[in-house]
C-alpha positions as CSV (number, residue, x, y, z in Angstrom):
1,M,-3.5,11.2,13.5
2,D,-4.5,10.9,9.9
3,I,-2.5,7.7,9.6
4,F,-4.5,6.3,12.7
5,Y,-7.8,7.2,10.8
6,F,-6.6,5.4,7.6
7,L,-5.0,2.3,9.3
8,I,-7.2,1.8,12.3
9,F,-10.6,3.6,12.4
10,P,-12.6,4.1,10.3
11,G,-10.1,2.9,7.7
12,F,-8.4,-0.4,7.0
13,L,-8.5,-2.3,10.3
14,F,-12.1,-1.5,11.1
15,A,-13.4,-2.2,7.6
16,A,-11.3,-5.5,7.5
17,L,-12.8,-6.8,10.7
18,V,-16.4,-5.9,9.8
19,G,-15.8,-7.3,6.3
20,L,-14.8,-10.6,7.7
21,V,-17.8,-10.6,10.0
22,F,-20.0,-9.9,7.0
23,T,-18.4,-12.8,5.1
24,W,-19.4,-15.0,7.9
25,V,-23.1,-13.6,7.6
26,D,-22.9,-14.3,3.9
27,R,-21.8,-17.9,4.4
28,K,-24.2,-18.4,7.3
29,V,-27.2,-17.2,5.4
30,T,-26.1,-19.2,2.3
31,A,-25.8,-22.3,4.5
32,R,-29.3,-21.8,6.0
33,L,-30.8,-21.3,2.5
34,Q,-29.3,-24.7,1.6
35,W,-30.4,-26.3,4.8
36,R,-26.9,-26.6,6.2
37,V,-25.5,-25.4,9.5
38,G,-22.8,-23.1,8.2
39,P,-19.3,-22.2,9.6
40,P,-18.5,-21.0,13.1
41,F,-18.2,-17.3,13.7
42,L,-14.5,-17.1,13.5
43,Q,-14.1,-19.2,10.4
44,P,-13.4,-16.3,8.0
45,F,-10.6,-15.2,10.4
46,Y,-9.2,-18.7,10.5
47,D,-9.2,-19.0,6.7
48,F,-7.5,-15.6,6.3
49,G,-4.8,-16.4,8.9
50,K,-4.2,-19.8,7.2
51,L,-3.7,-18.2,3.8
52,L,-1.2,-15.8,5.3
53,S,0.8,-18.7,6.5
54,K,1.0,-20.4,3.1
55,E,3.8,-20.0,0.6
56,I,3.6,-17.3,-2.1
57,T,4.3,-18.6,-5.6
58,V,4.9,-16.4,-8.7
59,P,4.3,-17.7,-12.2
60,K,7.7,-18.2,-14.0
61,Q,6.4,-16.6,-17.3
62,G,4.4,-13.9,-15.6
63,E,5.1,-10.2,-15.1
64,R,6.4,-10.4,-11.6
65,I,6.1,-6.7,-10.4
66,S,2.5,-6.3,-11.6
67,F,1.6,-9.7,-10.2
68,L,2.9,-8.9,-6.8
69,L,1.7,-5.3,-6.6
70,A,-1.9,-5.9,-7.9
71,P,-3.4,-7.2,-4.6
72,F,-2.0,-4.3,-2.7
73,L,-3.4,-1.8,-5.2
74,G,-6.9,-3.1,-4.7
75,L,-6.6,-3.2,-0.9
76,L,-5.2,0.3,-0.7
77,A,-8.2,1.7,-2.7
78,T,-10.7,-0.2,-0.5
79,A,-9.1,1.2,2.6
80,L,-9.4,4.7,1.3
81,V,-13.0,4.2,0.5
82,A,-13.5,2.9,4.1
83,T,-11.8,6.1,5.4
84,I,-13.8,8.5,3.3
85,L,-17.1,6.8,4.0
86,G,-16.3,6.6,7.7
87,F,-15.4,10.3,7.9
88,S,-18.8,11.1,6.4
89,I,-20.5,9.3,9.2
90,V,-18.3,9.8,12.3
91,F,-16.5,13.0,11.4
92,P,-18.8,14.8,8.9
93,A,-16.8,18.0,9.2
94,R,-13.8,16.3,7.6
95,G,-15.7,15.5,4.5
96,F,-15.0,17.5,1.3
97,I,-16.9,18.6,-1.7
98,G,-16.7,16.0,-4.4
99,D,-15.9,13.1,-2.1
100,L,-18.7,11.1,-3.8
101,I,-16.8,11.4,-7.1
102,V,-13.6,10.2,-5.4
103,V,-15.4,7.2,-3.9
104,L,-16.8,6.2,-7.3
105,Y,-13.3,6.3,-8.9
106,L,-11.8,4.3,-6.0
107,L,-14.4,1.6,-6.3
108,I,-13.2,0.9,-9.8
109,I,-9.6,0.2,-8.6
110,P,-10.3,-3.2,-6.9
111,S,-11.6,-4.5,-10.2
112,L,-8.7,-3.0,-12.1
113,A,-6.3,-4.7,-9.7
114,I,-7.9,-8.1,-10.5
115,I,-7.6,-7.3,-14.1
116,I,-3.9,-6.4,-13.8
117,G,-3.2,-9.5,-11.7
118,G,-5.0,-11.8,-14.0
119,F,-3.1,-10.6,-17.1
120,A,0.2,-10.5,-15.3
121,A,-0.1,-14.2,-14.3
122,A,0.4,-15.3,-18.0
123,N,-2.1,-18.0,-17.5
124,P,-4.8,-18.6,-20.3
125,L,-7.6,-19.1,-17.8
126,S,-6.6,-16.0,-15.8
127,S,-6.4,-14.0,-18.9
128,I,-9.9,-14.9,-19.9
129,G,-11.2,-14.0,-16.5
130,A,-9.4,-10.7,-16.6
131,S,-10.9,-10.1,-20.0
132,R,-14.4,-10.9,-18.7
133,E,-13.8,-8.5,-15.6
134,M,-12.8,-5.7,-18.1
135,K,-16.0,-6.2,-20.0
136,M,-18.1,-6.2,-16.9
137,I,-16.7,-2.9,-15.7
138,M,-17.5,-1.3,-19.1
139,A,-21.1,-2.8,-18.8
140,Y,-22.1,-1.8,-15.3
141,E,-20.2,1.5,-14.5
142,L,-22.5,3.5,-16.9
143,P,-25.9,2.6,-15.2
144,F,-24.2,2.7,-11.8
145,I,-23.1,6.4,-12.2
146,L,-26.5,7.3,-13.8
147,A,-28.4,5.7,-10.9
148,I,-26.2,7.6,-8.4
149,L,-27.3,10.8,-10.1
150,V,-30.7,10.4,-8.5
151,P,-29.7,11.0,-5.0
152,V,-27.5,13.8,-6.2
153,I,-30.4,15.5,-7.9
154,K,-32.6,15.0,-4.9
155,S,-30.0,16.7,-2.6
156,D,-29.9,19.8,-4.7
157,Y,-27.0,18.5,-7.0
158,S,-24.6,17.9,-4.1
159,V,-21.7,15.6,-4.6
160,N,-20.8,15.7,-0.9
161,I,-21.7,12.5,0.9
162,N,-22.5,14.1,4.2
163,L,-24.9,16.7,2.5
164,I,-26.6,13.9,0.7
165,M,-27.3,12.2,4.1
166,L,-28.4,15.6,5.6
167,S,-30.9,16.1,2.8
168,Q,-32.4,12.6,3.2
169,Q,-32.8,13.2,7.0
170,Q,-34.7,16.4,6.3
171,H,-36.8,15.2,3.3
172,G,-36.9,11.5,3.7
173,A,-34.9,8.6,2.3
174,T,-34.2,8.7,-1.5
175,A,-35.4,5.1,-1.8
176,G,-38.8,6.2,-0.5
177,S,-39.5,7.9,-3.8
178,L,-40.3,6.2,-7.2
179,S,-37.1,7.4,-8.8
180,G,-35.0,6.5,-5.8
181,F,-36.5,3.1,-5.6
182,I,-35.7,2.4,-9.2
183,A,-32.1,3.8,-8.9
184,F,-31.6,1.7,-5.7
185,I,-32.5,-1.5,-7.5
186,V,-30.1,-0.7,-10.3
187,C,-27.3,0.0,-7.9
188,L,-28.1,-3.2,-6.0
189,L,-27.6,-5.2,-9.1
190,V,-24.4,-3.4,-10.0
191,V,-23.1,-4.1,-6.5
192,Q,-23.8,-7.8,-7.1
193,A,-21.6,-7.5,-10.2
194,K,-18.9,-5.5,-8.4
195,L,-18.7,-8.3,-5.8
196,A,-18.5,-10.9,-8.6
197,L,-21.5,-12.8,-7.1
198,P,-24.2,-14.8,-8.9
199,P,-25.6,-14.2,-11.4
200,F,-22.6,-12.0,-12.3
201,D,-19.7,-14.2,-11.1
202,I,-18.7,-14.5,-14.8
203,P,-15.0,-13.5,-14.4
204,E,-14.5,-16.1,-11.7
205,A,-16.8,-18.8,-13.0
206,E,-15.5,-21.9,-11.0
207,T,-16.9,-24.5,-13.4
208,E,-15.4,-22.8,-16.3
209,L,-12.3,-20.9,-15.2
210,M,-11.6,-22.4,-11.7
211,A,-10.6,-19.2,-10.0
212,G,-10.4,-16.9,-13.0
213,P,-8.0,-14.0,-12.6
214,C,-6.9,-15.3,-9.2
215,I,-6.0,-18.8,-10.3
216,E,-2.2,-18.4,-10.0
217,Y,-2.4,-16.5,-6.7
218,S,-1.6,-18.2,-3.4
219,G,-0.7,-17.5,0.2
220,G,-0.6,-13.9,1.4
221,L,-1.4,-12.5,-2.0
222,L,-4.6,-14.5,-2.4
223,A,-5.5,-13.5,1.3
224,L,-5.2,-9.8,0.3
225,F,-7.6,-10.3,-2.7
226,K,-10.0,-12.1,-0.4
227,L,-9.7,-9.5,2.3
228,T,-10.5,-6.8,-0.3
229,R,-13.5,-8.7,-1.4
230,A,-14.6,-9.0,2.3
231,M,-14.2,-5.3,2.9
232,L,-16.2,-4.5,-0.1
233,L,-19.0,-6.8,1.1
234,F,-19.3,-4.4,4.0
235,L,-18.4,-1.1,2.2
236,L,-20.8,-1.4,-0.9
237,P,-23.9,-2.1,1.2
238,L,-22.8,0.8,3.5
239,F,-22.5,3.0,0.4
240,L,-26.0,2.2,-0.7
241,V,-27.5,2.8,2.7
242,I,-25.7,6.3,2.7
243,L,-27.1,7.2,-0.8
244,F,-30.6,5.8,-0.6
245,F,-31.5,5.2,3.1
246,G,-30.3,8.4,4.9
247,G,-27.0,6.9,6.0
248,I,-26.1,6.1,9.7
249,S,-26.2,8.3,12.7
250,V,-23.9,7.4,15.6
251,S,-26.3,8.6,18.2
252,G,-28.4,6.2,20.2
253,W,-30.9,3.9,18.6
254,H,-30.1,5.5,15.2
255,L,-26.9,3.6,15.2
256,L,-28.6,0.3,15.6
257,A,-31.1,1.2,12.9
258,G,-28.3,2.0,10.5
259,I,-26.5,-1.3,11.2
260,L,-29.8,-3.1,10.6
261,K,-30.2,-1.4,7.3
262,I,-26.7,-2.4,6.1
263,V,-27.4,-6.1,7.2
264,L,-30.7,-6.0,5.4
265,V,-29.0,-5.0,2.1
266,L,-26.4,-7.6,2.7
267,V,-29.0,-10.3,3.2
268,I,-30.8,-9.2,0.0
269,I,-27.5,-9.6,-1.9
270,V,-26.9,-13.0,-0.5
271,I,-30.4,-14.1,-1.4
272,I,-30.0,-12.9,-5.0
273,K,-26.6,-14.8,-5.0
274,N,-28.3,-18.1,-4.0
275,T,-31.4,-17.9,-6.1
276,N,-30.0,-17.1,-9.6
277,P,-27.9,-19.1,-12.0
278,R,-24.9,-17.5,-13.6
279,L,-25.4,-15.6,-16.8
280,R,-23.2,-15.7,-19.9
281,I,-21.0,-12.7,-20.5
282,D,-23.1,-11.6,-23.5
283,Q,-26.3,-11.8,-21.4
284,A,-24.7,-9.7,-18.6
285,L,-23.5,-7.1,-21.0
286,R,-26.9,-6.8,-22.6
287,F,-28.5,-6.7,-19.2
288,F,-26.5,-3.8,-18.0
289,W,-26.3,-1.8,-21.3
290,V,-29.9,-2.0,-22.0
291,N,-32.1,-2.9,-19.1
292,C,-30.2,-1.2,-16.3
293,T,-29.2,1.9,-18.3
294,L,-32.7,2.5,-19.4
295,L,-33.9,2.1,-15.9
296,S,-31.4,4.6,-14.7
297,I,-32.3,7.1,-17.3
298,L,-36.0,6.7,-16.3
299,A,-35.0,7.3,-12.7
300,I,-33.2,10.4,-13.6
301,L,-36.3,11.8,-15.5
302,L,-38.5,11.0,-12.6
303,A,-36.1,12.7,-10.2
304,Y,-36.3,15.9,-12.3
305,L,-40.1,15.7,-12.1
306,G,-39.8,15.4,-8.4
307,L,-41.1,11.8,-8.2
């Protein structure tokens, strides 16, 4: 039965299907902002299936094993995140103390998989992209963790996702307070960087590095990287809704309200993506290390003061 939860619902298959739908929402909103019609609903599914049918090529000078395993590593970690978050909502009794910490660790692995794959390709452009991805991780993880301490503090220092949601249902959403709103803004910007979306699409800058770390990937391996990104496009907004907006209840109209909250966060991410130019790597590092870190510290202090 645990295999079913991991592979089907609320794990891999469910997150993959919803992630591809969210990819369509992303492309559709982007098209509307640019006065275009946008793709049909099933286009992300067609693109994924087409990539699976293509030939897989491995760079002759690359590290073959690392190159082949990297996409699976990122996808596995993302499926585990989907399972843990799903349990917290659908099967709260199956949650465990410290599951928030586990999710934070797992959310780093997809980026590490991109780094491993980029360096294993033995391509100068992919190595530059992997190096940028590594710098971005070191930049945004600190403010991300500091900002997440705010909902932890407001839930009486609980690191259990279900208890954080219950605390918000009793005392109001974390984002409704000053400290919670500041922490949410920081986390939203970090999510933008985790998804490698503008203005933080520096590792995969198309006009500079073509596809960055993924430049040598093709066929099914590239499809796995894109599927992982699609799943994160669903899971990261869901994670923010859980931490700052009371999560989702599966009963009645509360389920619809929860879905609307996730879609709203996604639309905000897409709007940021389409209204900001790409930053240089030094600008992004300075932004996260200085601006976002200071805002996170301010949010923690305000949370201690009960604001």
